[in-house]
C-alpha positions in Angstrom: 8.4 -7.8 -11.3 10.7 -9.6 -8.8 9.4 -9.9 -5.3 12.0 -8.8 -2.8 11.7 -8.8 1.0 13.3 -6.3 3.3 16.4 -7.8 5.0 14.7 -8.1 8.4 11.6 -9.7 6.9 13.8 -12.1 4.9 15.6 -13.2 8.1 12.3 -13.8 9.8 11.1 -15.8 6.8 14.2 -17.9 6.7 13.9 -18.6 10.5 10.2 -19.5 9.9 11.1 -21.9 7.1 13.8 -23.5 9.3 11.3 -24.0 12.1 8.6 -25.4 9.7 11.0 -28.0 8.3 12.2 -28.9 11.8 8.7 -29.2 13.3 6.9 -30.9 10.4 9.6 -33.0 8.7 12.2 -33.5 11.4 14.7 -32.0 9.0 17.3 -29.4 9.8 18.0 -26.7 7.2 20.8 -24.2 7.4 20.3 -20.6 6.7 21.6 -21.0 3.1 19.2 -23.9 2.4 16.2 -22.1 3.9 17.2 -18.9 2.0 17.4 -20.8 -1.2 14.0 -22.3 -0.6 12.5 -18.9 0.1 14.1 -17.5 -3.1 12.6 -20.4 -5.1 9.1 -19.9 -3.7 9.2 -16.1 -4.1 10.3 -16.5 -7.8 8.1 -19.5 -8.6 4.9 -19.1 -6.6 5.2 -15.5 -5.5 3.9 -14.1 -8.7 0.7 -16.2 -8.4 0.0 -14.7 -5.0 1.0 -11.2 -6.1 -1.3 -11.4 -9.2 -4.2 -12.7 -7.1 -3.7 -9.8 -4.7 -3.6 -7.3 -7.5 -6.8 -8.8 -9.0 -8.6 -8.6 -5.6 -7.5 -4.9 -5.2 -8.6 -4.1 -8.7 -12.0 -5.7 -8.1 -12.4 -3.7 -4.9 -11.5 -0.4 -6.7 -13.8 -1.2 -9.6 -16.7 -1.9 -7.2 -16.1 1.4 -5.4 -15.8 3.4 -8.7 -19.1 1.7 -9.8 -20.8 3.1 -6.7 -19.3 6.5 -7.0 -22.3 8.0 -8.6 -24.5 6.7 -5.8 -22.2 7.9 -3.0 -21.5 11.3 -4.5 -24.8 12.1 -6.2 -26.5 15.4 -5.4 -29.9 16.2 -6.6 -30.1 19.4 -8.6 -32.6 22.2 -7.9 -32.8 21.4 -4.2 -32.8 25.0 -2.9 -36.6 25.4 -2.8 -37.1 22.0 -1.2 -34.6 22.7 1.6 -35.8 26.3 2.2 -39.6 25.8 2.2 -39.5 25.1 5.9 -38.6 28.7 6.6 -41.8 30.1 5.2 
């Protein structure tokens, strides 16, 4: 699954890459260069991050499902216990 950014987010990412290169490496990069670098990282490293996020979400969901019986458990035959206070 290819990772694609919305156009506005891509422009912000390109500007951020340009600033990072300028501030940390004293290197100027044009929009095309920064966009190419962004595309490379999204294609090459992006899947690692994406897969890790999916794994984390899956663990969270499995943990919640494992506790479902605790969260949603209702004791049977509780009518008499609840209603003995009326007598």
